[in-house]
C-alpha positions as CSV (number, residue, x, y, z in Angstrom):
1,M,23.5,3.6,-14.6
2,A,22.5,3.4,-10.7
3,K,18.9,3.5,-9.7
4,Q,18.4,6.7,-7.7
5,L,17.8,5.5,-3.8
6,K,13.9,5.8,-2.6
7,N,12.9,7.3,0.4
8,S,9.3,5.6,0.7
9,S,8.1,2.0,0.6
10,P,8.0,-0.4,-2.2
11,W,4.4,-0.2,-1.8
12,F,4.4,3.5,-3.6
13,D,5.9,2.3,-6.1
14,S,3.4,-0.6,-7.3
15,V,0.9,2.5,-6.4
16,P,1.9,5.7,-7.0
17,Q,0.1,7.7,-4.1
18,K,-2.2,10.1,-5.8
19,V,-5.9,11.5,-5.0
20,R,-8.1,8.7,-5.8
21,F,-11.0,10.0,-3.9
22,P,-13.1,12.8,-3.8
23,A,-13.0,15.3,-0.7
24,L,-16.0,16.0,1.0
25,F,-18.5,18.5,0.0
26,G,-21.5,19.3,1.5
27,E,-23.2,17.7,4.4
28,Q,-23.6,13.7,4.5
29,A,-25.1,11.2,6.8
30,A,-24.4,7.7,7.6
31,D,-25.3,5.1,9.9
32,F,-21.5,5.5,10.7
33,A,-18.5,7.4,10.4
34,V,-14.8,6.4,10.3
35,I,-11.8,8.7,10.5
36,G,-8.5,7.5,9.3
37,G,-8.1,5.4,5.9
38,G,-5.2,2.9,7.3
39,I,-5.7,-1.0,7.5
40,V,-7.6,0.0,10.8
41,G,-9.8,2.1,8.9
42,V,-10.7,0.5,6.1
43,M,-11.4,-2.9,7.5
44,A,-13.7,-1.2,9.9
45,A,-15.5,0.7,6.9
46,W,-15.3,-2.3,5.2
47,R,-16.7,-4.8,7.6
48,M,-20.2,-2.7,8.3
49,A,-20.6,-1.8,4.9
50,E,-20.8,-5.7,4.0
51,Q,-23.3,-6.1,6.7
52,G,-25.3,-3.1,4.5
53,F,-24.7,-0.7,6.7
54,S,-23.9,3.1,5.3
55,V,-20.2,3.9,6.0
56,I,-18.5,7.6,5.8
57,L,-14.7,6.9,5.6
58,L,-12.7,10.1,5.7
59,E,-8.9,10.6,5.4
60,K,-7.2,13.8,5.8
61,G,-4.5,12.9,2.9
62,T,-4.6,9.8,0.7
63,I,-5.9,6.3,1.9
64,A,-3.1,3.8,2.9
65,G,-1.0,6.7,2.6
66,G,0.3,7.1,6.0
67,E,1.8,4.8,8.6
68,T,0.0,1.6,6.9
69,G,1.5,2.7,3.3
70,F,5.2,2.3,5.4
71,T,4.7,-1.1,7.0
72,T,6.8,-4.5,6.0
73,A,3.5,-5.9,5.1
74,L,4.0,-9.1,7.5
75,L,1.0,-11.3,7.9
76,T,1.6,-13.2,11.0
77,R,-0.5,-13.9,13.7
78,I,1.9,-13.9,16.3
79,P,1.7,-10.9,18.8
80,D,4.5,-8.7,18.5
81,T,4.8,-8.8,22.2
82,S,6.1,-11.8,24.1
83,S,4.0,-14.5,24.5
84,A,5.9,-15.9,27.3
85,I,5.5,-12.6,29.8
86,L,1.8,-12.2,28.4
87,S,1.1,-16.1,29.8
88,K,2.9,-15.6,33.0
89,K,0.8,-11.7,33.3
90,Y,-2.4,-12.7,32.2
91,G,-2.9,-16.7,32.5
92,S,-2.4,-19.4,29.8
93,A,-6.0,-18.9,28.5
94,F,-5.6,-15.8,27.7
95,V,-2.9,-16.3,25.3
96,Q,-4.5,-19.3,24.2
97,E,-7.7,-17.4,23.4
98,L,-5.7,-14.6,22.1
99,F,-4.2,-16.5,19.5
100,V,-7.5,-18.2,18.4
101,A,-8.4,-13.9,17.4
102,T,-5.2,-13.1,15.6
103,R,-5.6,-16.6,13.7
104,E,-9.4,-15.5,12.7
105,A,-8.1,-12.2,11.6
106,S,-5.5,-13.6,10.1
107,G,-8.0,-16.3,8.2
108,Y,-10.4,-13.5,7.3
109,L,-7.7,-11.9,5.6
110,H,-6.7,-14.8,3.4
111,S,-10.4,-15.6,2.4
112,L,-11.0,-11.5,1.8
113,V,-8.1,-11.8,-0.7
114,K,-9.2,-15.0,-2.3
115,R,-13.0,-14.1,-2.1
116,R,-12.8,-10.9,-3.8
117,K,-9.6,-11.9,-6.3
118,I,-7.5,-9.2,-4.9
119,K,-4.6,-9.3,-6.9
120,C,-2.3,-7.6,-4.0
121,D,1.1,-10.3,-4.6
122,F,-0.4,-12.1,-1.9
123,S,1.4,-15.3,-1.2
124,E,1.1,-18.2,2.2
125,C,4.7,-19.3,3.9
126,S,6.1,-19.7,7.1
127,S,7.3,-17.1,9.5
128,Y,10.1,-17.8,11.7
129,C,11.2,-16.2,15.2
130,C,15.2,-17.0,14.8
131,S,18.2,-16.8,16.7
132,Y,21.3,-16.8,14.5
133,A,23.1,-19.2,17.3
134,P,21.7,-22.5,19.0
135,E,20.1,-22.8,22.8
136,N,18.8,-18.8,22.9
137,P,17.1,-18.8,25.8
138,K,14.2,-16.1,24.9
139,L,13.9,-18.1,21.9
140,K,13.2,-21.2,24.1
141,M,10.6,-19.6,26.5
142,E,8.9,-18.4,23.7
143,W,8.3,-21.7,22.5
144,A,7.3,-22.9,25.8
145,A,4.6,-20.4,25.4
146,V,3.4,-20.5,21.9
147,H,3.5,-24.3,21.1
148,S,0.5,-25.1,24.0
149,V,-1.5,-22.7,22.0
150,D,-0.9,-23.4,18.0
151,K,-0.6,-26.3,16.6
152,N,0.7,-25.0,13.6
153,A,3.9,-24.3,16.1
154,H,6.8,-26.3,15.6
155,F,10.7,-25.7,16.3
156,V,13.2,-26.1,13.8
157,Q,17.3,-25.9,14.4
158,G,20.2,-27.2,12.5
159,K,20.0,-28.2,8.6
160,E,15.8,-27.7,8.9
161,A,16.6,-24.3,10.1
162,R,19.3,-22.8,7.7
163,A,17.2,-24.2,4.9
164,A,15.2,-21.4,5.3
165,C,17.5,-19.3,5.6
166,P,21.5,-20.0,6.3
167,A,22.3,-17.5,9.1
168,V,19.2,-19.0,11.3
169,A,20.7,-21.7,13.8
170,E,17.2,-22.2,15.5
171,A,13.3,-21.1,15.0
172,M,10.0,-21.2,16.5
173,C,8.0,-21.9,12.7
174,V,4.5,-21.1,12.2
175,E,2.9,-21.9,9.4
176,G,-0.4,-20.6,7.3
177,E,1.5,-16.8,7.5
178,A,1.5,-14.9,4.2
179,R,2.7,-11.6,2.9
180,F,1.1,-9.1,0.7
181,D,1.8,-5.7,-1.1
182,V,-0.8,-3.5,1.4
183,R,-1.3,-0.6,-1.1
184,K,-2.5,-3.3,-4.1
185,F,-4.6,-4.9,-1.5
186,I,-6.3,-1.7,0.0
187,F,-6.9,0.0,-3.5
188,G,-8.4,-3.4,-5.0
189,L,-10.3,-4.0,-1.9
190,L,-11.9,-0.3,-2.3
191,E,-12.7,-1.3,-6.0
192,K,-14.9,-3.6,-5.4
193,K,-16.4,-1.5,-2.4
194,P,-20.0,-1.9,-2.0
195,S,-22.4,1.8,-2.8
196,C,-23.1,2.1,0.8
197,L,-19.1,2.8,1.6
198,R,-18.4,6.3,0.6
199,V,-15.0,7.4,1.1
200,F,-13.1,10.9,1.1
201,E,-9.9,12.6,0.7
202,N,-8.1,15.3,1.4
203,S,-10.9,15.9,4.1
204,E,-9.5,16.2,7.5
205,A,-11.6,16.5,11.0
206,K,-11.7,20.4,12.0
207,E,-14.1,19.9,14.4
208,I,-16.2,16.4,16.1
209,S,-19.4,16.8,18.5
210,V,-20.1,13.8,20.0
211,S,-23.3,14.8,21.8
212,G,-26.1,13.2,21.2
213,K,-25.3,12.0,17.1
214,V,-21.9,12.6,16.1
215,E,-21.2,15.3,13.6
216,I,-17.9,15.9,12.3
217,R,-16.9,19.0,10.4
218,T,-14.1,19.5,8.0
219,A,-13.2,22.2,5.2
220,G,-15.6,21.1,2.8
221,G,-18.5,19.8,5.0
222,I,-20.6,18.0,7.5
223,V,-20.9,14.3,8.5
224,R,-23.4,13.5,11.0
225,A,-23.8,9.9,12.1
226,K,-24.8,7.3,14.9
227,K,-21.2,6.8,16.1
228,I,-17.7,7.5,15.1
229,I,-14.3,5.2,14.9
230,L,-11.1,6.7,15.4
231,A,-8.8,4.7,13.3
232,T,-6.1,7.6,13.2
233,G,-2.9,5.4,15.3
234,V,-3.7,7.4,18.4
235,P,-6.9,9.3,19.2
236,P,-7.0,13.0,18.9
237,R,-5.9,15.1,22.5
238,Q,-10.0,15.6,23.1
239,F,-10.5,11.8,23.0
240,E,-7.2,11.2,25.1
241,L,-7.1,7.7,26.3
242,P,-6.4,6.7,30.5
243,V,-3.9,4.5,29.5
244,S,0.0,4.9,28.7
245,L,0.9,4.9,25.0
246,E,4.7,5.2,23.7
247,T,5.9,5.5,20.1
248,N,9.0,4.3,18.3
249,V,10.3,4.9,15.0
250,T,11.8,1.7,12.9
251,F,13.6,1.6,9.8
252,A,13.3,-0.5,6.7
253,L,15.4,-0.8,3.4
254,V,15.1,-2.4,0.1
255,A,17.7,-4.8,-1.3
256,N,18.4,-6.3,-4.6
257,Y,20.1,-9.0,-5.0
258,P,21.1,-10.1,-8.5
259,K,22.0,-13.6,-7.9
260,G,18.7,-13.7,-6.3
261,A,17.4,-13.1,-2.4
262,P,19.5,-15.0,0.1
263,F,17.1,-16.6,2.2
264,S,13.5,-18.7,1.8
265,D,10.4,-17.0,0.4
266,N,9.2,-16.9,4.1
267,I,9.0,-14.3,7.0
268,F,11.4,-14.0,9.9
269,W,12.4,-11.9,12.7
270,D,15.2,-12.6,15.5
271,T,15.0,-11.9,19.2
272,A,17.0,-9.1,19.8
273,D,16.7,-6.2,21.2
274,P,15.4,-3.9,19.3
275,Y,14.6,-6.7,17.3
276,F,15.2,-7.0,13.0
277,Y,12.7,-8.8,11.0
278,F,13.1,-9.2,7.1
279,R,11.1,-11.0,4.1
280,R,11.7,-11.2,0.2
281,L,9.6,-8.9,-1.8
282,D,10.5,-11.2,-4.9
283,S,13.0,-13.7,-6.4
284,H,15.8,-10.8,-6.4
285,R,14.4,-8.2,-3.4
286,I,14.3,-8.2,0.4
287,I,12.7,-6.2,2.9
288,L,15.0,-5.6,5.9
289,G,13.3,-3.7,8.9
290,G,14.2,-3.0,12.6
291,M,16.8,-0.7,14.9
292,D,13.7,0.9,16.4
293,V,14.4,4.2,18.2
294,R,12.0,5.7,20.8
295,E,10.0,9.2,19.2
296,G,11.6,12.1,21.2
297,E,15.5,10.9,21.3
298,K,18.0,12.3,18.7
299,F,18.6,10.2,15.9
300,S,20.1,10.1,12.4
301,A,18.1,8.3,10.1
302,N,21.3,7.8,7.8
303,E,22.7,5.9,10.8
304,Q,20.2,3.7,11.6
305,H,19.9,2.4,8.1
306,E,23.6,2.2,7.7
307,K,23.1,-0.3,10.8
308,L,20.5,-2.1,8.6
309,R,22.8,-2.2,6.0
310,E,25.8,-3.9,8.3
311,F,23.2,-6.5,9.3
312,L,23.2,-7.7,5.6
313,N,26.6,-7.6,5.3
314,E,26.8,-10.2,8.8
315,K,24.1,-12.2,8.2
316,F,23.9,-13.1,4.4
317,S,26.5,-13.5,1.6
318,G,26.2,-12.1,-2.3
319,K,26.6,-8.5,-3.6
320,Y,23.0,-6.0,-3.0
321,T,22.3,-2.6,-4.0
322,V,20.0,-0.7,-1.8
323,E,16.8,0.8,-3.5
324,N,14.3,2.0,-1.1
325,E,14.9,3.5,2.2
326,W,12.5,4.5,4.9
327,S,11.0,4.5,8.1
328,G,7.7,4.0,9.7
329,R,5.8,4.8,13.1
330,I,5.0,1.7,16.1
331,V,2.7,3.0,18.7
332,C,2.4,-0.2,21.2
333,T,0.8,-0.4,25.0
334,H,2.4,-1.2,27.9
335,D,2.0,-5.1,27.5
336,G,2.7,-5.1,23.3
337,L,-1.3,-5.8,22.6
338,P,-3.9,-3.2,21.3
339,Y,-6.6,-1.2,22.8
340,I,-9.9,-1.7,21.1
341,A,-13.1,-0.6,22.5
342,Q,-15.2,1.5,23.0
343,H,-14.2,5.4,24.5
344,P,-14.2,5.2,28.6
345,K,-16.2,8.3,28.6
346,Y,-18.1,8.6,24.7
347,P,-20.1,5.7,24.5
348,N,-20.6,6.8,20.8
349,V,-16.8,6.6,19.8
350,L,-14.8,3.7,19.4
351,V,-11.1,3.4,18.9
352,A,-7.8,1.6,18.3
353,T,-4.9,2.1,19.2
354,G,-1.5,0.2,20.0
355,L,-1.2,-2.0,17.3
356,G,2.4,-2.6,17.7
357,G,4.7,-4.1,14.6
358,N,1.6,-6.7,13.7
359,G,0.0,-4.1,12.1
360,M,-1.4,-5.7,9.2
361,V,-2.9,-8.6,11.0
362,M,-4.0,-7.1,14.2
363,G,-5.4,-3.8,12.3
364,A,-7.7,-6.6,10.5
365,M,-8.9,-8.0,13.8
366,A,-9.2,-4.4,15.1
367,G,-11.9,-3.2,12.1
368,G,-13.4,-6.7,12.8
369,I,-13.9,-6.0,16.3
370,L,-14.8,-1.9,15.8
371,A,-17.3,-2.8,13.2
372,G,-19.4,-5.3,15.9
373,L,-18.9,-3.0,18.6
374,A,-20.5,-0.4,16.2
375,T,-23.2,-2.5,15.2
376,G,-23.9,-4.2,18.1
377,K,-22.6,-7.5,17.1
378,Q,-20.0,-8.3,19.9
379,N,-16.9,-10.2,19.2
380,P,-16.4,-13.0,21.8
381,H,-12.2,-11.2,21.6
382,A,-13.2,-8.0,22.4
383,K,-12.7,-8.5,26.0
384,L,-9.0,-9.4,25.3
385,F,-8.5,-5.6,24.2
386,S,-10.4,-3.6,26.4
387,F,-9.4,-0.3,28.7
388,S,-9.7,-3.0,31.6
389,R,-7.5,-6.0,30.5
390,G,-4.9,-4.8,32.9
391,A,-6.6,-3.1,35.3
392,Q,-4.9,-4.7,38.1
393,T,-1.4,-5.0,36.6
394,E,-1.3,-1.8,34.8
395,Q,-0.2,0.1,38.1
396,Q,2.7,-2.8,38.5
397,A,3.8,-2.8,35.0
398,K,4.4,1.0,33.9
399,P,6.3,1.0,30.3
400,K,10.1,1.4,30.7
401,Q,10.0,4.2,28.5
402,Q,8.2,7.7,29.1
403,P,4.7,7.8,27.4
404,M,4.1,9.4,23.9
405,Q,3.5,12.5,23.2
406,N,0.8,12.6,20.6
407,T,3.0,14.6,18.5
408,R,0.4,13.9,15.1
409,I,-2.9,15.1,16.3
410,Q,-1.6,17.4,19.3
411,T,0.7,19.9,17.0
412,K,-2.0,20.6,15.0
413,Q,-4.4,20.8,16.8
414,N,-6.7,19.4,14.0
415,V,-9.5,18.3,16.0
416,Q,-11.8,20.2,18.5
417,N,-14.2,18.1,20.9
418,K,-17.7,19.6,21.6
419,H,-19.2,18.1,24.4
420,E,-21.7,20.6,25.2
421,P,-25.0,20.2,24.3
422,P,-26.4,21.4,20.9
423,A,-28.0,25.0,21.0
424,P,-31.5,25.1,21.5
425,A,-32.3,26.8,17.8
426,A,-29.8,23.9,16.4
427,K,-32.8,21.7,17.7
428,N,-35.1,23.5,15.7
429,A,-33.4,23.5,12.1
430,H,-36.7,22.8,10.2
431,A,-38.3,25.3,11.7
432,I,-35.7,27.5,10.7
433,L,-35.7,26.5,7.5
434,L,-39.0,27.3,6.6
435,A,-38.1,30.7,8.2
436,F,-35.1,31.2,5.4
437,A,-37.8,30.4,3.2
438,L,-40.5,32.4,3.9
439,V,-38.2,35.5,3.7
440,Y,-37.2,34.0,0.5
441,L,-40.9,34.2,-0.7
442,S,-41.3,37.5,0.4
443,V,-38.3,38.9,-1.1
444,F,-39.1,37.3,-4.6
445,A,-43.0,38.4,-4.3
446,L,-42.1,41.7,-3.4
447,T,-39.7,42.1,-6.7
448,T,-42.2,40.7,-8.7
449,Y,-45.2,42.6,-7.3
450,T,-42.6,45.8,-7.8
451,F,-41.6,44.5,-11.0
452,F,-45.4,44.8,-12.1
453,S,-46.5,47.9,-10.3
454,A,-44.0,49.7,-12.6
455,H,-45.1,48.1,-16.0
456,G,-49.4,49.0,-14.8
457,G,-49.9,45.1,-13.8
458,V,-49.5,42.3,-16.5
459,S,-52.0,43.0,-19.3
460,F,-48.7,44.2,-21.4
461,L,-47.8,41.0,-22.0
462,I,-51.4,39.6,-23.1
463,G,-50.8,38.1,-26.6
464,A,-47.2,38.2,-26.5
465,N,-45.4,35.4,-28.0
466,F,-42.7,33.7,-26.4
467,A,-39.9,35.9,-27.7
468,T,-42.0,39.1,-26.9
469,A,-42.7,37.6,-23.6
470,S,-38.4,37.1,-22.9
471,A,-37.7,40.3,-24.2
472,L,-40.5,41.7,-22.2
473,L,-39.4,39.6,-18.3
474,F,-35.8,39.2,-19.1
475,P,-35.6,42.7,-16.4
476,L,-37.5,40.2,-14.0
477,V,-35.6,37.7,-14.2
478,G,-32.7,40.3,-13.5
479,L,-34.2,41.2,-10.6
480,Y,-34.6,37.7,-9.3
481,A,-30.4,37.4,-9.7
482,F,-30.2,40.6,-7.7
483,S,-32.2,39.5,-5.0
484,L,-30.5,36.5,-5.0
485,L,-26.8,38.2,-5.3
486,W,-28.0,40.6,-2.3
487,A,-28.9,37.5,0.1
488,Q,-25.7,35.7,-0.7
489,I,-24.1,38.9,0.8
490,M,-26.1,38.9,3.3
491,I,-25.6,35.3,4.4
492,G,-21.9,35.1,3.4
493,S,-21.1,38.1,6.1
494,N,-23.0,36.9,8.6
495,L,-22.0,33.0,8.3
496,D,-20.1,33.0,11.4
497,L,-23.5,33.4,13.3
498,L,-26.0,31.8,10.9
499,R,-24.0,28.5,12.0
500,K,-24.9,28.8,15.5
501,V,-28.7,29.1,15.3
502,F,-29.1,27.3,11.9
503,P,-26.5,24.1,11.2
504,L,-28.2,24.3,7.3
505,A,-26.7,27.8,6.8
506,E,-24.0,26.8,4.9
507,K,-25.6,24.1,2.7
508,F,-28.4,26.9,2.2
509,H,-25.9,29.2,1.3
510,R,-24.0,27.0,-1.6
511,A,-27.7,26.0,-3.2
512,E,-28.5,29.6,-3.3
513,G,-25.5,30.4,-4.9
514,I,-25.9,28.0,-7.3
515,A,-29.6,29.6,-8.1
516,A,-28.3,33.0,-8.3
517,L,-26.1,31.7,-10.6
518,L,-28.9,29.6,-12.8
519,F,-30.9,33.5,-12.7
520,A,-27.9,35.5,-14.4
521,L,-27.5,32.6,-17.2
522,I,-31.0,32.7,-17.9
523,H,-31.2,36.4,-17.4
524,P,-28.8,37.4,-21.2
525,S,-30.3,34.5,-22.3
526,M,-34.1,35.7,-22.7
527,I,-32.4,38.6,-24.1
528,L,-31.1,36.5,-27.2
529,I,-34.3,35.1,-27.2
530,G,-36.1,38.6,-27.4
531,V,-34.3,40.3,-29.6
532,G,-32.7,37.8,-31.9
533,L,-28.9,36.3,-32.3
534,S,-27.6,39.3,-34.6
535,N,-29.0,42.3,-32.4
536,F,-27.8,40.6,-29.4
537,L,-24.5,40.8,-30.3
538,A,-24.6,43.9,-32.2
539,L,-25.6,45.2,-28.9
540,N,-28.7,46.7,-31.0
541,F,-31.1,46.6,-27.8
542,V,-29.5,49.0,-25.7
543,P,-29.1,53.1,-26.6
544,P,-25.5,53.6,-27.5
545,S,-24.9,55.4,-24.3
546,L,-25.5,52.4,-22.4
547,V,-23.4,49.4,-24.3
548,T,-20.6,50.1,-22.0
549,F,-23.3,48.7,-18.9
550,V,-23.6,45.9,-20.9
551,W,-20.3,45.1,-21.1
552,L,-19.9,45.4,-17.5
553,G,-22.9,43.2,-17.3
554,F,-20.9,40.4,-19.0
555,F,-18.1,41.2,-17.1
556,Q,-20.0,40.4,-14.0
557,L,-21.4,36.9,-15.0
558,L,-17.8,36.2,-15.7
559,L,-17.0,37.1,-12.2
560,L,-20.1,35.5,-10.9
561,I,-18.8,31.9,-12.7
562,C,-15.5,32.4,-10.8
563,T,-16.4,33.1,-7.6
564,A,-19.5,30.5,-7.6
565,G,-16.7,28.1,-9.2
566,S,-14.2,28.3,-6.7
567,A,-16.7,27.9,-3.5
568,L,-17.7,24.5,-5.3
569,L,-14.6,23.4,-6.1
570,M,-13.1,24.4,-2.9
571,Q,-11.1,21.6,-2.3
572,H,-9.1,21.1,-5.5
573,P,-5.3,22.1,-5.1
574,F,-4.9,25.0,-6.8
575,L,-8.4,26.9,-4.9
576,R,-7.9,25.1,-1.3
577,T,-5.9,28.1,-0.2
578,R,-7.5,30.4,-2.6
579,W,-10.7,30.1,-3.2
580,R,-11.8,32.3,-0.4
581,I,-9.9,35.7,-1.9
582,I,-11.4,34.9,-4.9
583,H,-14.6,34.6,-3.0
584,Y,-14.5,38.3,-1.7
585,A,-15.2,39.2,-4.9
586,N,-18.6,39.2,-4.2
587,Y,-18.8,42.1,-2.5
588,L,-17.4,43.7,-6.0
589,L,-19.8,42.0,-8.0
590,F,-22.7,43.5,-5.8
591,A,-21.4,46.9,-5.8
592,S,-21.1,46.2,-10.3
593,V,-24.6,44.6,-10.9
594,W,-26.3,47.2,-8.8
595,I,-24.9,50.2,-11.0
596,H,-25.9,47.9,-13.8
597,S,-29.3,47.1,-13.0
598,W,-29.6,50.8,-12.0
599,F,-28.9,52.4,-15.2
600,L,-30.1,49.4,-17.8
601,G,-33.1,48.3,-15.3
602,S,-36.5,48.6,-16.0
603,N,-37.9,51.8,-14.6
604,V,-35.4,51.8,-11.9
605,Q,-35.0,55.3,-11.9
606,S,-38.3,56.0,-12.3
607,S,-40.3,54.1,-10.1
608,S,-40.8,52.2,-6.5
609,L,-37.8,50.0,-7.4
610,K,-35.5,52.5,-6.2
611,Y,-36.5,52.3,-2.9
612,L,-35.9,48.4,-3.1
613,W,-32.3,49.0,-4.8
614,A,-31.4,51.6,-2.0
615,A,-32.6,49.2,0.5
616,F,-30.4,46.1,-0.8
617,A,-27.3,49.3,-0.6
618,L,-28.0,49.7,2.8
619,S,-28.4,46.8,4.5
620,V,-25.1,45.0,2.7
621,I,-23.0,48.3,3.6
622,V,-24.1,47.4,7.4
623,S,-24.3,43.7,7.1
624,L,-20.0,44.7,5.9
625,A,-19.5,46.9,8.2
626,L,-20.9,44.4,11.0
627,R,-18.8,41.5,9.7
628,I,-15.8,44.3,10.0
629,A,-16.7,44.9,13.6
630,R,-16.6,41.4,14.4
631,A,-13.2,40.4,12.9
632,R,-11.5,43.6,14.5
633,K,-13.2,42.8,18.2
634,A,-12.1,39.0,17.4
635,V,-8.6,40.4,16.9
636,G,-8.7,42.2,20.2
637,S,-8.2,45.6,21.6
638,G,-4.5,45.1,23.3
639,I,-2.5,47.1,20.0
640,N,-0.5,49.0,22.1
641,K,0.3,46.4,24.8
642,E,1.6,43.7,22.1
643,V,1.8,42.9,18.2
644,V,-1.5,41.4,16.8
645,G,-2.2,39.9,14.2
646,M,-4.7,39.5,11.5
647,K,-6.8,36.5,13.3
648,G,-6.0,37.4,16.6
649,T,-2.7,36.0,16.6
650,K,0.0,37.6,18.9
651,Y,3.7,36.8,19.4
652,V,4.4,34.3,22.3
653,K,7.4,33.9,24.4
654,V,8.8,30.2,23.2
655,A,11.8,29.7,24.1
656,L,15.4,31.8,25.3
657,V,17.8,32.4,22.6
658,K,20.1,31.0,24.7
659,D,18.7,27.6,24.4
660,I,18.4,27.5,21.1
661,G,21.9,26.0,19.0
662,E,23.0,27.2,15.6
663,G,21.9,24.4,13.5
664,S,20.4,22.0,16.0
665,P,16.2,22.4,16.2
666,F,14.7,22.8,19.1
667,C,11.3,21.4,20.8
668,A,8.9,23.8,21.5
669,S,5.3,24.5,22.5
670,A,2.8,27.6,23.2
671,N,-1.0,27.9,23.5
672,G,-1.5,24.3,22.5
673,T,1.2,24.3,19.4
674,N,3.8,22.2,19.0
675,L,6.3,24.1,17.2
676,A,9.9,23.2,15.7
677,I,12.1,26.2,16.1
678,F,15.7,26.3,14.1
679,K,18.6,29.2,14.1
680,L,20.2,29.8,10.6
681,N,23.1,32.1,10.9
682,G,22.0,34.0,13.8
683,K,18.1,34.0,12.4
684,F,15.8,32.2,13.7
685,Y,12.8,30.0,12.1
686,A,9.6,28.4,13.4
687,T,7.3,25.7,12.0
688,E,4.5,23.6,13.1
689,N,6.5,20.6,14.8
690,A,4.3,18.2,12.8
691,C,5.5,16.7,9.3
692,P,2.3,17.2,6.6
693,H,2.5,13.3,5.5
694,A,1.5,11.8,8.8
695,G,2.6,14.0,11.6
696,G,6.4,13.1,12.2
697,P,8.3,15.5,15.4
698,L,10.5,17.9,12.7
699,C,11.9,19.1,16.1
700,S,13.7,15.5,15.9
701,G,14.9,15.4,12.4
702,P,18.4,16.4,11.3
703,L,18.9,20.0,10.1
704,N,21.2,20.6,7.5
705,A,21.7,23.9,5.2
706,G,18.0,25.1,5.7
707,V,16.5,21.9,5.2
708,V,14.9,19.9,7.7
709,E,13.9,16.5,7.3
710,C,11.5,14.2,8.7
711,P,12.5,11.8,11.3
712,W,9.9,9.6,10.4
713,H,9.9,9.0,6.0
714,G,12.1,11.6,5.3
715,S,10.6,13.9,3.7
716,K,12.2,17.3,3.6
717,F,11.2,20.8,4.1
718,D,12.8,24.5,3.7
719,V,12.7,26.0,7.4
720,A,12.0,29.5,6.0
721,S,9.2,29.1,3.5
722,G,8.0,25.8,4.5
723,K,8.3,24.5,0.6
724,V,8.2,20.4,0.4
725,L,12.1,19.5,-1.0
726,A,11.2,16.2,-0.6
727,G,8.4,13.2,-0.8
728,P,6.5,11.6,0.5
729,A,5.2,14.9,2.1
730,T,3.3,16.9,-0.3
731,T,2.1,19.9,0.9
732,P,4.2,22.3,2.7
733,V,4.6,22.4,6.5
734,K,2.9,25.8,8.0
735,T,5.6,28.2,9.2
736,F,5.6,30.8,11.7
737,P,6.7,34.8,11.8
738,V,9.5,35.0,14.6
739,R,11.2,38.0,16.3
740,I,13.1,38.5,19.2
741,S,12.4,40.3,22.3
742,G,15.6,40.6,24.4
743,E,16.4,37.1,25.9
744,N,13.3,35.8,24.3
745,V,12.4,34.0,21.2
746,E,8.9,35.0,20.3
747,V,6.7,33.4,17.9
748,M,3.3,34.7,16.4
749,L,0.4,32.5,17.3
């Protein structure tokens, strides 16, 4: 039976994609923060942690699940650009130092694998920049530039060239190269990570502030650090760079030759434009890549992969079976070299972008340079990758293709950069924390005073044993639990305001919720101790007429466990979109606890406690009313002028009806959101344009029977529901309501 064709790289076969690290929850601090769990981010974090610095690595999905997971993993020190052109543009000394830098980065990878004994199918080999016909002028030009700067390079032709690959007529051969399994390498490395390196998956940066210290907010927590490294392929739009970038989509496949791979165990690429590149995966399977297209152009992934098959048929003999097909994104600069530097506007932000097609070695090099820039240990080669290296020539060397649009980051609008200075109250966080503590102590003191006043002082405890004291004091513990629950409601309903003046509000809120749960659990435990197990189970500690309120108490305890647990475990896949709805049950919980304690609480109705109960109820009602009023205000008052959604959304014109063809995806943008618009059987649908996996532009992908395919890695989505129909994506794409208003297509944003 034939194997099913997989639309992912073989690295996901060897190391399946799954969550291996927790999501960020709560507040964390470190010397440095790194955003992006690909080769650059992991290497930068590793290099800093190796020196003893505390590092937090945040990945919005899973480690090595983005572009790094879709590489062909060629470890070559040859830049993914013409050395001859670089020499002409910057001089031979520049190229010589560039080769020193890439050789050092490649050597570091080699030694790291050996020193750490990482099992990643690593093997040393040679690389061949080749031609299939003799006397290739491009190859001769490259050889003239390379042979003087790399002593391990030599030129082969004829029989010697064909021994490496029968299809090759001549080649520039460079020794000391390698190949490996990139996901085995990264996870093998992280298995040996020092404790000062903390890794968090499913922790997408929602907000980044770089005023003073860096502060990063995710859905579940906050990270504070001295500096931040952006290793996201292309920096978020808020950290836009003053350079031209271009994105290409490259295609690859794995072909299995039952009689053995048709070339030697080395790595190859040719001089075509776009060029082909290939290597062995094992003794029978090979990886072939190429047929790059510019992002934004219309193309068919099937057609591009078919051209790769045609290349196999033309260049190599023997029958084969294609086992994997995939595509990946390559970000390039105007001269083919990456930028690895401090951000020109923000001194505590470091970036790496434009690694090109040599992402493994350039990524390792970028990690080392970024680590040095962050820790103050300057890399002597950093100047080669600065933003100023082409300052005089950039204007003369405009890219032939249009600058890329940062689809992955811009479309999602997932990072808000705040450069304004912190609010004055935020600077006084400790003073505010002390004020909170004093308020809490006052509430507890008032609760305690009121309780003992209702019992005539503490004399009723004199001579009581532990069981008797438990039976007498359990109402006080219940009072404490109720007071903490009241505080939970008050803080939770005003958290949107408290965050602005008290950065630790969320952390305090969670800690206080745990305290409320603990007191709520202690409360019935004290009853059990005080009355004994048999009386507790028989509910003999209350009159029969009040048994209903005891059962209500048990219900409240279960409900509190659910609401507190959902908040603590909000990053669990099941709870990620549901925890907030469950958490709203706290309002029901408060009302039911109020009723429970009003009827069962010790002397509540007949003592001054009733005034405290009334104050609790009134304050919660007022707080909830104000919260609703703020939410309504946020929605806006123009109800009669335009259709407004629940969270301040409204219908916005994105296109004309006549512009969108049946079955042809349409790219649109409105209110800072990039959209993919689809017309099927006369009905319109809209999704976010970025594939949830790695940000591929869905409006550039093929649409078939209501299913759109991501042009980068082949994920498939139902355009009506956003549901994932085929991976590697694991989360649905966001959809938007669409309506037709006259000649306009409008989407609710």
